[in-house]
C-alpha positions as CSV (number, residue, x, y, z in Angstrom):
1,X,0.0,0.0,0.0
2,X,1.3,3.4,-0.9
3,X,2.1,5.7,2.0
4,X,3.5,9.2,2.3
5,X,4.2,10.5,5.8
6,X,5.2,14.1,6.4
7,X,7.1,15.3,9.5
8,X,8.9,18.3,10.8
9,X,6.1,20.8,11.3
10,X,5.8,22.9,14.3
11,X,5.3,26.3,15.9
12,X,7.9,28.9,15.1
13,X,8.3,32.7,15.0
14,X,8.5,34.8,11.9
15,X,11.9,34.7,10.4
16,X,12.6,31.2,11.7
17,X,13.3,28.1,9.6
18,X,11.8,24.6,9.4
19,X,12.7,21.5,7.4
20,X,9.8,19.3,6.4
21,X,10.4,15.6,5.4
22,X,8.2,13.2,3.5
23,X,8.9,9.5,3.6
24,X,7.4,7.4,0.8
25,X,6.8,3.7,0.7
26,X,4.8,1.3,-1.5
27,X,5.8,2.9,-4.8
28,X,8.7,3.1,-7.2
29,X,9.8,6.5,-5.8
30,X,12.2,7.5,-8.6
31,X,9.3,7.2,-11.2
32,X,7.4,10.1,-9.5
33,X,7.6,13.8,-9.5
34,X,7.1,15.0,-5.9
35,X,5.3,18.1,-4.8
36,X,4.6,20.1,-1.7
37,X,1.2,21.8,-1.2
38,X,-0.3,23.7,1.7
39,X,-3.8,24.5,2.9
40,X,-4.5,27.3,5.4
41,X,-7.8,27.6,7.4
42,X,-10.7,28.2,5.1
43,X,-8.5,28.2,2.0
44,X,-8.0,25.8,-0.9
45,X,-5.0,23.6,-1.2
46,X,-2.3,25.5,-2.9
47,X,0.9,24.6,-4.8
48,X,4.2,25.3,-3.1
49,X,6.9,23.4,-4.9
50,X,7.6,20.4,-7.2
51,X,10.7,18.5,-8.1
52,X,11.3,16.1,-11.0
53,X,12.0,12.4,-10.6
54,X,15.7,13.0,-10.9
55,X,15.8,16.2,-8.9
56,X,17.1,18.1,-12.0
57,X,14.1,20.4,-12.3
58,X,12.2,22.4,-9.7
59,X,9.4,25.0,-9.7
60,X,8.1,27.2,-6.9
61,X,5.1,29.2,-6.1
62,X,5.9,32.9,-6.3
63,X,5.0,33.3,-2.7
64,X,7.8,31.1,-1.6
65,X,10.5,31.6,-4.3
66,X,13.8,32.5,-2.8
67,X,12.8,31.3,0.7
68,X,11.9,27.6,0.3
69,X,14.0,24.8,-1.3
70,X,12.7,21.4,-2.4
71,X,15.0,18.5,-2.6
72,X,14.8,14.7,-2.8
73,X,16.9,11.6,-2.0
74,X,15.8,8.7,-4.1
75,X,18.0,6.3,-2.2
76,X,16.0,7.1,0.9
77,X,12.6,7.5,-0.8
78,X,12.3,10.9,0.7
79,X,11.5,14.5,-0.3
80,X,12.2,17.6,1.7
81,X,11.1,21.2,2.0
82,X,13.6,23.6,3.6
83,X,11.6,26.7,4.7
84,X,13.6,29.8,5.6
85,X,12.4,33.3,6.5
86,X,9.0,32.0,7.5
87,X,6.1,34.4,7.5
88,X,2.7,34.3,9.3
89,X,1.1,33.8,5.9
90,X,3.0,30.5,5.6
91,X,0.8,29.0,8.3
92,X,-0.9,26.0,6.9
93,X,-1.1,22.2,6.8
94,X,1.7,21.1,4.5
95,X,1.2,18.0,2.3
96,X,3.6,16.0,0.1
97,X,2.2,14.4,-3.0
98,X,3.4,12.0,-5.7
99,X,2.8,12.4,-9.5
100,X,3.7,9.8,-12.1
101,X,6.7,10.9,-14.0
102,X,6.1,13.4,-16.8
103,X,5.8,17.1,-17.1
104,X,5.9,19.0,-13.8
105,X,2.4,20.1,-12.8
106,X,1.0,22.4,-10.1
107,X,-2.6,21.2,-10.0
108,X,-3.5,19.1,-7.0
109,X,-5.9,16.9,-9.0
110,X,-3.0,15.7,-11.1
111,X,-1.3,14.0,-8.1
112,X,-1.8,10.4,-7.4
113,X,-0.9,10.0,-3.8
114,X,-1.0,12.2,-0.7
115,X,0.3,12.3,2.8
116,X,-1.7,13.1,5.9
117,X,-0.1,16.6,6.3
118,X,1.9,18.3,9.0
119,X,1.0,21.6,10.7
120,X,3.2,24.6,10.3
121,X,2.3,27.6,12.4
122,X,4.3,30.9,12.2
123,X,3.6,33.6,14.8
124,X,4.3,37.2,14.2
C-alpha cells in the first residue's frame, strides 16, 4: 500500500526556519515527481513546490520563491522542503504528494498519492 508520511512541522516565530520531510513507501519512488502543497484555514489547497523524478528540475510558487527549497533523496525514498524566513502567511497544513513521471504540474488533482499533512504555524 502506498504511504506518504510528512514530518517536521511545528510552531515557530516569523523569520525562523523549518525543514519538512516526507517518507514514501509502496511505490517506485524514482518514477514520480514529488510536490509540496499547503492549505490554510478556510482556503483551498495551494501549490508550493515540485521536483522532478531525478531532482534536476524544480518549480516554486511565487510566494515562496527564494525562501523555500525542495529536494529529494531517491535512495531514501524521501523528499524535503527547507523553509527559511518564514512568515505568518506560511501558516498551513503542508502535504507532500506524488505524481507519475512526466511534465511538472502544479494542480492538486494531477497528483496520485498524498500524505496526511503536517501543521506549520508561524507567529508574528
